[in-house]
Biopython code that builds the backbone (N, CA, C, O; Angstrom):
import numpy as np
from Bio.PDB.StructureBuilder import StructureBuilder

atoms = [
    (1, "MET", "N", (97.918, 63.273, -43.590)),
    (1, "MET", "CA", (97.880, 61.949, -44.197)),
    (1, "MET", "C", (99.038, 61.122, -43.655)),
    (1, "MET", "O", (100.170, 61.602, -43.591)),
    (2, "ASN", "N", (98.765, 59.896, -43.268)),
    (2, "ASN", "CA", (99.779, 58.996, -42.711)),
    (2, "ASN", "C", (100.645, 58.430, -43.830)),
    (2, "ASN", "O", (100.131, 57.880, -44.803)),
    (3, "ALA", "N", (101.952, 58.568, -43.688)),
    (3, "ALA", "CA", (102.880, 58.090, -44.722)),
    (3, "ALA", "C", (103.098, 56.588, -44.642)),
    (3, "ALA", "O", (103.590, 55.983, -45.594)),
    (4, "TYR", "N", (102.737, 55.977, -43.517)),
    (4, "TYR", "CA", (102.967, 54.551, -43.336)),
    (4, "TYR", "C", (101.644, 53.805, -43.323)),
    (4, "TYR", "O", (100.680, 54.272, -42.716)),
    (5, "PRO", "N", (101.580, 52.659, -43.979)),
    (5, "PRO", "CA", (100.331, 51.893, -43.951)),
    (5, "PRO", "C", (100.050, 51.392, -42.542)),
    (5, "PRO", "O", (100.970, 51.011, -41.819)),
    (6, "VAL", "N", (98.812, 51.392, -42.162)),
    (6, "VAL", "CA", (98.413, 50.904, -40.852)),
    (6, "VAL", "C", (98.248, 49.392, -40.924)),
    (6, "VAL", "O", (97.537, 48.874, -41.785)),
    (7, "ARG", "N", (98.902, 48.703, -40.028)),
    (7, "ARG", "CA", (98.789, 47.244, -40.000)),
    (7, "ARG", "C", (97.525, 46.848, -39.258)),
    (7, "ARG", "O", (97.177, 47.460, -38.248)),
    (8, "PRO", "N", (96.844, 45.840, -39.747)),
    (8, "PRO", "CA", (95.669, 45.361, -39.027)),
    (8, "PRO", "C", (96.074, 44.820, -37.656)),
    (8, "PRO", "O", (97.166, 44.275, -37.497)),
    (9, "VAL", "N", (95.205, 44.970, -36.686)),
    (9, "VAL", "CA", (95.496, 44.510, -35.337)),
    (9, "VAL", "C", (95.242, 43.018, -35.206)),
    (9, "VAL", "O", (96.004, 42.325, -34.532)),
    (10, "GLY", "N", (94.209, 42.516, -35.824)),
    (10, "GLY", "CA", (93.839, 41.112, -35.679)),
    (10, "GLY", "C", (94.557, 40.214, -36.662)),
    (10, "GLY", "O", (95.308, 40.685, -37.516)),
    (11, "PRO", "N", (94.323, 38.912, -36.538)),
    (11, "PRO", "CA", (94.958, 37.938, -37.438)),
    (11, "PRO", "C", (94.540, 38.149, -38.889)),
    (11, "PRO", "O", (93.396, 38.498, -39.177)),
    (12, "ARG", "N", (95.486, 37.931, -39.791)),
    (12, "ARG", "CA", (95.213, 38.059, -41.218)),
    (12, "ARG", "C", (95.103, 36.703, -41.894)),
    (12, "ARG", "O", (94.700, 36.626, -43.054)),
    (13, "LEU", "N", (95.461, 35.616, -41.179)),
    (13, "LEU", "CA", (95.369, 34.281, -41.747)),
    (13, "LEU", "C", (95.256, 33.261, -40.628)),
    (13, "LEU", "O", (95.492, 33.575, -39.462)),
    (14, "ARG", "N", (94.897, 32.049, -40.988)),
    (14, "ARG", "CA", (94.869, 30.933, -40.041)),
    (14, "ARG", "C", (96.191, 30.192, -40.150)),
    (14, "ARG", "O", (96.763, 30.087, -41.235)),
    (15, "LEU", "N", (96.675, 29.681, -39.027)),
    (15, "LEU", "CA", (97.952, 28.971, -39.020)),
    (15, "LEU", "C", (97.812, 27.476, -39.293)),
    (15, "LEU", "O", (98.743, 26.859, -39.810)),
    (16, "GLY", "N", (96.681, 26.890, -38.960)),
    (16, "GLY", "CA", (96.550, 25.436, -39.070)),
    (16, "GLY", "C", (97.411, 24.763, -38.011)),
    (16, "GLY", "O", (97.647, 25.330, -36.944)),
    (17, "ARG", "N", (97.877, 23.561, -38.305)),
    (17, "ARG", "CA", (98.750, 22.833, -37.376)),
    (17, "ARG", "C", (100.124, 23.489, -37.351)),
    (17, "ARG", "O", (100.615, 23.944, -38.384)),
    (18, "LEU", "N", (100.735, 23.538, -36.195)),
    (18, "LEU", "CA", (102.033, 24.175, -36.035)),
    (18, "LEU", "C", (103.148, 23.137, -35.965)),
    (18, "LEU", "O", (103.038, 22.122, -35.278)),
    (19, "PHE", "N", (104.226, 23.422, -36.699)),
    (19, "PHE", "CA", (105.422, 22.576, -36.697)),
    (19, "PHE", "C", (106.641, 23.471, -36.580)),
    (19, "PHE", "O", (106.606, 24.639, -36.966)),
    (20, "ALA", "N", (107.718, 22.916, -36.044)),
    (20, "ALA", "CA", (108.989, 23.644, -35.984)),
    (20, "ALA", "C", (110.115, 22.630, -36.121)),
    (20, "ALA", "O", (110.044, 21.530, -35.573)),
    (21, "THR", "N", (111.147, 23.007, -36.850)),
    (21, "THR", "CA", (112.305, 22.125, -36.995)),
    (21, "THR", "C", (113.182, 22.257, -35.747)),
    (21, "THR", "O", (113.172, 23.298, -35.089)),
    (22, "PRO", "N", (113.934, 21.215, -35.422)),
    (22, "PRO", "CA", (114.832, 21.289, -34.264)),
    (22, "PRO", "C", (115.822, 22.454, -34.379)),
    (22, "PRO", "O", (116.115, 23.120, -33.386)),
    (23, "GLY", "N", (116.334, 22.700, -35.580)),
    (23, "GLY", "CA", (117.278, 23.798, -35.774)),
    (23, "GLY", "C", (116.662, 25.149, -35.462)),
    (23, "GLY", "O", (117.308, 26.002, -34.855)),
    (24, "ALA", "N", (115.430, 25.347, -35.867)),
    (24, "ALA", "CA", (114.747, 26.613, -35.592)),
    (24, "ALA", "C", (114.511, 26.776, -34.092)),
    (24, "ALA", "O", (114.706, 27.861, -33.545)),
    (25, "LEU", "N", (114.097, 25.708, -33.435)),
    (25, "LEU", "CA", (113.874, 25.782, -31.989)),
    (25, "LEU", "C", (115.171, 26.081, -31.249)),
    (25, "LEU", "O", (115.172, 26.860, -30.296)),
    (26, "ASP", "N", (116.272, 25.473, -31.676)),
    (26, "ASP", "CA", (117.579, 25.754, -31.060)),
    (26, "ASP", "C", (117.972, 27.210, -31.279)),
    (26, "ASP", "O", (118.450, 27.870, -30.357)),
    (27, "ALA", "N", (117.773, 27.713, -32.497)),
    (27, "ALA", "CA", (118.127, 29.104, -32.803)),
    (27, "ALA", "C", (117.295, 30.073, -31.972)),
    (27, "ALA", "O", (117.821, 31.068, -31.473)),
    (28, "LEU", "N", (116.023, 29.798, -31.820)),
    (28, "LEU", "CA", (115.158, 30.648, -31.002)),
    (28, "LEU", "C", (115.600, 30.632, -29.542)),
    (28, "LEU", "O", (115.644, 31.672, -28.885)),
    (29, "ARG", "N", (115.925, 29.444, -29.045)),
    (29, "ARG", "CA", (116.395, 29.320, -27.666)),
    (29, "ARG", "C", (117.690, 30.106, -27.458)),
    (29, "ARG", "O", (117.825, 30.850, -26.487)),
    (30, "THR", "N", (118.637, 29.934, -28.376)),
    (30, "THR", "CA", (119.927, 30.621, -28.290)),
    (30, "THR", "C", (119.753, 32.137, -28.319)),
    (30, "THR", "O", (120.445, 32.857, -27.599)),
    (31, "ALA", "N", (118.839, 32.618, -29.143)),
    (31, "ALA", "CA", (118.599, 34.054, -29.276)),
    (31, "ALA", "C", (117.657, 34.596, -28.195)),
    (31, "ALA", "O", (117.378, 35.794, -28.146)),
    (32, "ASN", "N", (117.175, 33.700, -27.335)),
    (32, "ASN", "CA", (116.203, 34.076, -26.312)),
    (32, "ASN", "C", (114.987, 34.761, -26.945)),
    (32, "ASN", "O", (114.463, 35.742, -26.418)),
    (33, "ALA", "N", (114.558, 34.224, -28.077)),
    (33, "ALA", "CA", (113.415, 34.755, -28.818)),
    (33, "ALA", "C", (112.195, 33.865, -28.592)),
    (33, "ALA", "O", (112.323, 32.659, -28.381)),
    (34, "SER", "N", (111.037, 34.461, -28.637)),
    (34, "SER", "CA", (109.791, 33.748, -28.404)),
    (34, "SER", "C", (109.145, 33.338, -29.732)),
    (34, "SER", "O", (108.859, 34.183, -30.580)),
    (35, "VAL", "N", (108.921, 32.047, -29.899)),
    (35, "VAL", "CA", (108.228, 31.586, -31.103)),
    (35, "VAL", "C", (106.809, 32.143, -31.125)),
    (35, "VAL", "O", (106.272, 32.430, -32.194)),
    (36, "GLY", "N", (106.206, 32.294, -29.961)),
    (36, "GLY", "CA", (104.858, 32.865, -29.887)),
    (36, "GLY", "C", (104.809, 34.292, -30.398)),
    (36, "GLY", "O", (103.875, 34.673, -31.104)),
    (37, "ASP", "N", (105.825, 35.091, -30.039)),
    (37, "ASP", "CA", (105.876, 36.477, -30.525)),
    (37, "ASP", "C", (106.022, 36.522, -32.046)),
    (37, "ASP", "O", (105.375, 37.326, -32.717)),
    (38, "LEU", "N", (106.882, 35.646, -32.581)),
    (38, "LEU", "CA", (107.072, 35.635, -34.041)),
    (38, "LEU", "C", (105.815, 35.155, -34.758)),
    (38, "LEU", "O", (105.459, 35.690, -35.808)),
    (39, "LEU", "N", (105.144, 34.156, -34.203)),
    (39, "LEU", "CA", (103.894, 33.679, -34.811)),
    (39, "LEU", "C", (102.823, 34.774, -34.783)),
    (39, "LEU", "O", (102.045, 34.908, -35.727)),
    (40, "THR", "N", (102.786, 35.547, -33.709)),
    (40, "THR", "CA", (101.828, 36.652, -33.619)),
    (40, "THR", "C", (102.125, 37.694, -34.691)),
    (40, "THR", "O", (101.207, 38.192, -35.344)),
    (41, "ARG", "N", (103.400, 38.026, -34.876)),
    (41, "ARG", "CA", (103.770, 38.972, -35.933)),
    (41, "ARG", "C", (103.333, 38.445, -37.296)),
    (41, "ARG", "O", (102.762, 39.180, -38.101)),
    (42, "HIS", "N", (103.607, 37.166, -37.548)),
    (42, "HIS", "CA", (103.236, 36.528, -38.817)),
    (42, "HIS", "C", (101.719, 36.598, -39.019)),
    (42, "HIS", "O", (101.249, 36.958, -40.098)),
    (43, "LEU", "N", (100.967, 36.257, -37.991)),
    (43, "LEU", "CA", (99.505, 36.286, -38.055)),
    (43, "LEU", "C", (98.964, 37.666, -38.395)),
    (43, "LEU", "O", (97.957, 37.791, -39.091)),
    (44, "ARG", "N", (99.622, 38.682, -37.911)),
    (44, "ARG", "CA", (99.139, 40.058, -38.082)),
    (44, "ARG", "C", (99.644, 40.716, -39.356)),
    (44, "ARG", "O", (99.329, 41.875, -39.627)),
    (45, "GLY", "N", (100.431, 39.975, -40.143)),
    (45, "GLY", "CA", (100.901, 40.535, -41.405)),
    (45, "GLY", "C", (102.188, 41.316, -41.300)),
    (45, "GLY", "O", (102.539, 42.061, -42.215)),
    (46, "ASP", "N", (102.906, 41.156, -40.185)),
    (46, "ASP", "CA", (104.247, 41.741, -40.053)),
    (46, "ASP", "C", (105.205, 40.674, -40.567)),
    (46, "ASP", "O", (105.592, 39.764, -39.834)),
    (47, "TRP", "N", (105.576, 40.796, -41.818)),
    (47, "TRP", "CA", (106.341, 39.749, -42.494)),
    (47, "TRP", "C", (107.821, 39.759, -42.161)),
    (47, "TRP", "O", (108.571, 38.930, -42.678)),
    (48, "GLY", "N", (108.261, 40.678, -41.311)),
    (48, "GLY", "CA", (109.656, 40.700, -40.890)),
    (48, "GLY", "C", (110.576, 41.292, -41.938)),
    (48, "GLY", "O", (110.270, 42.314, -42.552)),
    (49, "ASP", "N", (111.709, 40.633, -42.132)),
    (49, "ASP", "CA", (112.781, 41.145, -42.990)),
    (49, "ASP", "C", (112.616, 40.628, -44.423)),
    (49, "ASP", "O", (113.347, 39.741, -44.865)),
    (50, "LEU", "N", (111.644, 41.199, -45.137)),
    (50, "LEU", "CA", (111.401, 40.838, -46.535)),
    (50, "LEU", "C", (111.506, 42.081, -47.404)),
    (50, "LEU", "O", (111.323, 43.202, -46.931)),
    (51, "SER", "N", (111.798, 41.871, -48.664)),
    (51, "SER", "CA", (111.812, 42.980, -49.615)),
    (51, "SER", "C", (110.386, 43.487, -49.826)),
    (51, "SER", "O", (109.414, 42.805, -49.501)),
    (52, "ASP", "N", (110.284, 44.679, -50.368)),
    (52, "ASP", "CA", (108.955, 45.228, -50.664)),
    (52, "ASP", "C", (108.189, 44.320, -51.613)),
    (52, "ASP", "O", (106.980, 44.140, -51.465)),
    (53, "GLU", "N", (108.888, 43.746, -52.588)),
    (53, "GLU", "CA", (108.234, 42.843, -53.546)),
    (53, "GLU", "C", (107.696, 41.594, -52.846)),
    (53, "GLU", "O", (106.583, 41.154, -53.136)),
    (54, "ASP", "N", (108.474, 41.021, -51.932)),
    (54, "ASP", "CA", (108.011, 39.838, -51.193)),
    (54, "ASP", "C", (106.839, 40.177, -50.279)),
    (54, "ASP", "O", (105.938, 39.358, -50.100)),
    (55, "ARG", "N", (106.843, 41.364, -49.706)),
    (55, "ARG", "CA", (105.711, 41.803, -48.879)),
    (55, "ARG", "C", (104.440, 41.900, -49.736)),
    (55, "ARG", "O", (103.364, 41.475, -49.315)),
    (56, "LYS", "N", (104.579, 42.460, -50.932)),
    (56, "LYS", "CA", (103.438, 42.549, -51.853)),
    (56, "LYS", "C", (102.942, 41.155, -52.216)),
    (56, "LYS", "O", (101.736, 40.919, -52.284)),
    (57, "GLN", "N", (103.872, 40.234, -52.450)),
    (57, "GLN", "CA", (103.495, 38.851, -52.781)),
    (57, "GLN", "C", (102.715, 38.217, -51.634)),
    (57, "GLN", "O", (101.724, 37.525, -51.867)),
    (58, "ASN", "N", (103.154, 38.449, -50.397)),
    (58, "ASN", "CA", (102.433, 37.907, -49.245)),
    (58, "ASN", "C", (101.029, 38.483, -49.158)),
    (58, "ASN", "O", (100.068, 37.753, -48.913)),
    (59, "ASN", "N", (100.909, 39.787, -49.357)),
    (59, "ASN", "CA", (99.582, 40.405, -49.289)),
    (59, "ASN", "C", (98.671, 39.862, -50.380)),
    (59, "ASN", "O", (97.483, 39.643, -50.147)),
    (60, "LEU", "N", (99.217, 39.647, -51.559)),
    (60, "LEU", "CA", (98.455, 39.029, -52.642)),
    (60, "LEU", "C", (98.098, 37.582, -52.294)),
    (60, "LEU", "O", (96.995, 37.120, -52.587)),
    (61, "ALA", "N", (99.036, 36.877, -51.667)),
    (61, "ALA", "CA", (98.809, 35.480, -51.276)),
    (61, "ALA", "C", (97.642, 35.355, -50.305)),
    (61, "ALA", "O", (96.913, 34.364, -50.333)),
    (62, "LEU", "N", (97.465, 36.350, -49.450)),
    (62, "LEU", "CA", (96.329, 36.330, -48.528)),
    (62, "LEU", "C", (95.011, 36.356, -49.288)),
    (62, "LEU", "O", (94.060, 35.665, -48.923)),
    (63, "GLU", "N", (94.963, 37.152, -50.339)),
    (63, "GLU", "CA", (93.740, 37.283, -51.143)),
    (63, "GLU", "C", (93.516, 36.080, -52.047)),
    (63, "GLU", "O", (92.377, 35.669, -52.271)),
    (64, "MET", "N", (94.603, 35.513, -52.568)),
    (64, "MET", "CA", (94.511, 34.455, -53.573)),
    (64, "MET", "C", (94.590, 33.039, -52.984)),
    (64, "MET", "O", (94.420, 32.060, -53.711)),
    (65, "GLY", "N", (94.842, 32.926, -51.698)),
    (65, "GLY", "CA", (94.965, 31.615, -51.086)),
    (65, "GLY", "C", (96.265, 30.916, -51.452)),
    (65, "GLY", "O", (96.264, 29.730, -51.784)),
    (66, "LEU", "N", (97.381, 31.651, -51.393)),
    (66, "LEU", "CA", (98.692, 31.088, -51.699)),
    (66, "LEU", "C", (99.532, 31.009, -50.424)),
    (66, "LEU", "O", (99.138, 31.515, -49.373)),
    (67, "ARG", "N", (100.687, 30.368, -50.536)),
    (67, "ARG", "CA", (101.594, 30.211, -49.408)),
    (67, "ARG", "C", (102.124, 31.575, -48.964)),
    (67, "ARG", "O", (102.360, 32.458, -49.788)),
    (68, "VAL", "N", (102.310, 31.737, -47.637)),
    (68, "VAL", "CA", (102.796, 32.981, -47.058)),
    (68, "VAL", "C", (104.099, 32.700, -46.311)),
    (68, "VAL", "O", (104.204, 31.721, -45.571)),
    (69, "LEU", "N", (105.096, 33.575, -46.516)),
    (69, "LEU", "CA", (106.414, 33.423, -45.894)),
    (69, "LEU", "C", (106.779, 34.683, -45.133)),
    (69, "LEU", "O", (106.663, 35.792, -45.655)),
    (70, "SER", "N", (107.225, 34.505, -43.889)),
    (70, "SER", "CA", (107.809, 35.597, -43.112)),
    (70, "SER", "C", (109.246, 35.230, -42.799)),
    (70, "SER", "O", (109.600, 34.052, -42.743)),
    (71, "CYS", "N", (110.077, 36.255, -42.594)),
    (71, "CYS", "CA", (111.483, 36.052, -42.269)),
    (71, "CYS", "C", (111.852, 36.980, -41.120)),
    (71, "CYS", "O", (111.659, 38.192, -41.210)),
    (72, "TYR", "N", (112.382, 36.416, -40.041)),
    (72, "TYR", "CA", (112.753, 37.204, -38.879)),
    (72, "TYR", "C", (114.229, 36.977, -38.568)),
    (72, "TYR", "O", (114.691, 35.839, -38.485)),
    (73, "VAL", "N", (114.957, 38.070, -38.398)),
    (73, "VAL", "CA", (116.384, 38.009, -38.107)),
    (73, "VAL", "C", (116.562, 37.916, -36.595)),
    (73, "VAL", "O", (116.140, 38.800, -35.849)),
    (74, "LEU", "N", (117.200, 36.824, -36.156)),
    (74, "LEU", "CA", (117.442, 36.619, -34.727)),
    (74, "LEU", "C", (118.781, 37.182, -34.292)),
    (74, "LEU", "O", (118.936, 37.643, -33.161)),
    (75, "SER", "N", (119.745, 37.139, -35.195)),
    (75, "SER", "CA", (121.086, 37.685, -34.963)),
    (75, "SER", "C", (121.677, 37.961, -36.340)),
    (75, "SER", "O", (121.076, 37.572, -37.341)),
    (76, "PRO", "N", (122.817, 38.609, -36.428)),
    (76, "PRO", "CA", (123.353, 38.959, -37.749)),
    (76, "PRO", "C", (123.475, 37.780, -38.730)),
    (76, "PRO", "O", (123.375, 37.976, -39.941)),
    (77, "ASN", "N", (123.682, 36.597, -38.231)),
    (77, "ASN", "CA", (123.858, 35.447, -39.125)),
    (77, "ASN", "C", (122.743, 34.414, -39.037)),
    (77, "ASN", "O", (122.851, 33.340, -39.629)),
    (78, "VAL", "N", (121.672, 34.721, -38.308)),
    (78, "VAL", "CA", (120.617, 33.725, -38.108)),
    (78, "VAL", "C", (119.253, 34.316, -38.434)),
    (78, "VAL", "O", (118.829, 35.317, -37.855)),
    (79, "LYS", "N", (118.580, 33.667, -39.377)),
    (79, "LYS", "CA", (117.210, 34.029, -39.751)),
    (79, "LYS", "C", (116.307, 32.830, -39.507)),
    (79, "LYS", "O", (116.729, 31.679, -39.622)),
    (80, "VAL", "N", (115.074, 33.119, -39.172)),
    (80, "VAL", "CA", (114.046, 32.092, -39.029)),
    (80, "VAL", "C", (112.937, 32.425, -40.010)),
    (80, "VAL", "O", (112.510, 33.575, -40.118)),
    (81, "TRP", "N", (112.479, 31.411, -40.720)),
    (81, "TRP", "CA", (111.342, 31.569, -41.613)),
    (81, "TRP", "C", (110.101, 30.995, -40.949)),
    (81, "TRP", "O", (110.181, 30.038, -40.179)),
    (82, "ILE", "N", (108.971, 31.579, -41.249)),
    (82, "ILE", "CA", (107.677, 31.001, -40.902)),
    (82, "ILE", "C", (106.892, 30.909, -42.197)),
    (82, "ILE", "O", (106.680, 31.908, -42.884)),
    (83, "ILE", "N", (106.467, 29.704, -42.520)),
    (83, "ILE", "CA", (105.727, 29.462, -43.763)),
    (83, "ILE", "C", (104.357, 28.878, -43.424)),
    (83, "ILE", "O", (104.251, 27.852, -42.752)),
    (84, "THR", "N", (103.317, 29.549, -43.899)),
    (84, "THR", "CA", (101.956, 29.014, -43.804)),
    (84, "THR", "C", (101.564, 28.543, -45.193)),
    (84, "THR", "O", (101.641, 29.298, -46.162)),
    (85, "GLU", "N", (101.145, 27.294, -45.279)),
    (85, "GLU", "CA", (100.812, 26.692, -46.563)),
    (85, "GLU", "C", (99.566, 27.321, -47.177)),
    (85, "GLU", "O", (98.749, 27.929, -46.486)),
    (86, "TRP", "N", (99.445, 27.159, -48.486)),
    (86, "TRP", "CA", (98.379, 27.785, -49.279)),
    (86, "TRP", "C", (96.988, 27.483, -48.749)),
    (86, "TRP", "O", (96.103, 28.337, -48.800)),
    (87, "ASP", "N", (96.787, 26.252, -48.231)),
    (87, "ASP", "CA", (95.453, 25.868, -47.765)),
    (87, "ASP", "C", (95.253, 26.161, -46.279)),
    (87, "ASP", "O", (94.217, 25.821, -45.705)),
    (88, "ARG", "N", (96.260, 26.799, -45.656)),
    (88, "ARG", "CA", (96.226, 27.180, -44.238)),
    (88, "ARG", "C", (96.107, 25.974, -43.320)),
    (88, "ARG", "O", (95.646, 26.101, -42.185)),
    (89, "SER", "N", (96.516, 24.811, -43.798)),
    (89, "SER", "CA", (96.440, 23.594, -43.000)),
    (89, "SER", "C", (97.587, 23.470, -42.013)),
    (89, "SER", "O", (97.461, 22.792, -40.994)),
    (90, "MET", "N", (98.717, 24.130, -42.314)),
    (90, "MET", "CA", (99.858, 24.045, -41.417)),
    (90, "MET", "C", (100.786, 25.228, -41.582)),
    (90, "MET", "O", (100.848, 25.867, -42.632)),
    (91, "THR", "N", (101.507, 25.494, -40.502)),
    (91, "THR", "CA", (102.516, 26.546, -40.468)),
    (91, "THR", "C", (103.770, 25.935, -39.869)),
    (91, "THR", "O", (103.719, 25.230, -38.861)),
    (92, "THR", "N", (104.904, 26.219, -40.512)),
    (92, "THR", "CA", (106.168, 25.653, -40.065)),
    (92, "THR", "C", (107.161, 26.768, -39.766)),
    (92, "THR", "O", (107.304, 27.716, -40.537)),
    (93, "VAL", "N", (107.845, 26.636, -38.629)),
    (93, "VAL", "CA", (108.932, 27.526, -38.244)),
    (93, "VAL", "C", (110.210, 26.767, -38.551)),
    (93, "VAL", "O", (110.408, 25.653, -38.065)),
    (94, "LEU", "N", (111.082, 27.367, -39.359)),
    (94, "LEU", "CA", (112.283, 26.661, -39.796)),
    (94, "LEU", "C", (113.402, 27.632, -40.101)),
    (94, "LEU", "O", (113.176, 28.834, -40.234)),
    (95, "LEU", "N", (114.607, 27.108, -40.211)),
    (95, "LEU", "CA", (115.737, 27.865, -40.705)),
    (95, "LEU", "C", (115.753, 27.768, -42.218)),
    (95, "LEU", "O", (115.306, 26.761, -42.768)),
    (96, "PRO", "N", (116.254, 28.787, -42.910)),
    (96, "PRO", "CA", (116.313, 28.689, -44.379)),
    (96, "PRO", "C", (117.028, 27.424, -44.868)),
    (96, "PRO", "O", (116.645, 26.860, -45.893)),
    (97, "GLY", "N", (118.043, 26.982, -44.161)),
    (97, "GLY", "CA", (118.756, 25.774, -44.542)),
    (97, "GLY", "C", (117.966, 24.495, -44.341)),
    (97, "GLY", "O", (118.338, 23.446, -44.866)),
    (98, "ASP", "N", (116.870, 24.570, -43.580)),
    (98, "ASP", "CA", (115.992, 23.405, -43.353)),
    (98, "ASP", "C", (115.021, 23.194, -44.499)),
    (98, "ASP", "O", (114.389, 22.141, -44.591)),
    (99, "TYR", "N", (114.896, 24.186, -45.375)),
    (99, "TYR", "CA", (113.870, 24.148, -46.418)),
    (99, "TYR", "C", (114.196, 23.124, -47.478)),
    (99, "TYR", "O", (113.436, 22.961, -48.433)),
]
sb = StructureBuilder()
sb.init_structure("model")
sb.init_model(0)
sb.init_chain("A")
sb.init_seg("    ")
for serial, (resi, resn, name, xyz) in enumerate(atoms, 1):
    if name == "N":
        sb.init_residue(resn, " ", resi, " ")
    sb.init_atom(name, np.array(xyz, "f"), 0.0, 1.0, " ", f" {name:<3s}", serial, name[0])
structure = sb.get_structure()
């Protein structure tokens, strides 16, 4: 029996229109991180650096049509959030301080 849940390979939600704050784009550039890679992780249900409770909330949000949040650590002091709105009309890449 596998002790770890298997993540789905395909997308788990629609992103809608994509937006990013200037601060998030600068942080990604500085960290040499790919926004495309992070969006792919978000799409596949890899919520990044979240508590178990927040992961459960995201999984419930997929079923209930609620907002979904992922958090990815770019460096020890820099995190990027990706938020897909409840109606899946838009997804925003931002720094927590941009919220």
